[in-house]
C-alpha positions in Angstrom: 0.0 0.1 0.0 1.1 3.4 -0.9 0.0 6.5 0.9 0.6 10.1 -0.6 -0.6 13.2 1.4 -1.3 16.3 -0.5 -1.9 19.8 1.2 -3.9 22.3 -0.8 -5.1 25.8 0.1 -8.3 25.6 -2.1 -11.0 23.4 -2.2 -11.4 23.4 -5.8 -8.4 21.1 -6.1 -10.3 18.6 -4.3 -12.9 16.4 -6.4 -16.4 17.6 -5.0 -17.9 14.1 -5.2 -15.3 12.6 -3.2 -15.3 15.4 -0.4 -18.9 15.4 -0.1 -18.6 11.4 0.2 -16.7 11.8 3.2 -18.5 14.8 4.6 -22.0 13.1 4.7 -24.9 15.2 5.8 -22.9 18.1 7.3 -23.6 21.0 5.4 -20.9 23.2 7.0 -18.2 20.7 5.7 -19.7 20.3 2.0 -17.6 21.2 -0.8 -20.0 23.8 -2.1 -20.0 25.7 1.5 -16.3 25.6 1.6 -15.7 26.7 -2.0 -18.2 29.7 -1.2 -16.3 30.7 1.7 -13.2 30.6 -0.3 -14.6 32.4 -3.5 -16.4 35.3 -1.4 -13.3 36.1 0.4 -14.6 35.2 3.7 -11.5 33.0 4.2 -7.9 33.5 3.2 -5.3 36.3 3.1 -6.2 39.0 5.6 -9.1 37.2 7.3 -7.3 35.4 9.9 -8.6 31.9 8.5 -6.4 30.3 5.9 -7.6 27.2 4.2 -5.7 24.1 4.1 -7.3 20.8 3.0 -5.8 17.6 3.4 -6.1 14.8 0.8 -5.0 11.4 1.6 -4.5 9.2 -1.6 -4.2 5.6 -1.1 -3.0 3.2 -3.8 -1.5 -0.4 -4.0 
């Protein structure tokens, strides 16, 4: 098994279907909600909140 950890500062770098499958029924963790926070400028430089999304990829 091979594990790869990717850290990205934009939720748009992450597949929305995969992300939402893990987030389940929690709307504040949904890909769309996090993307809206980022595109609206509610998080990011100068806001005190810096997005950093961790993606763990598993391959054999």
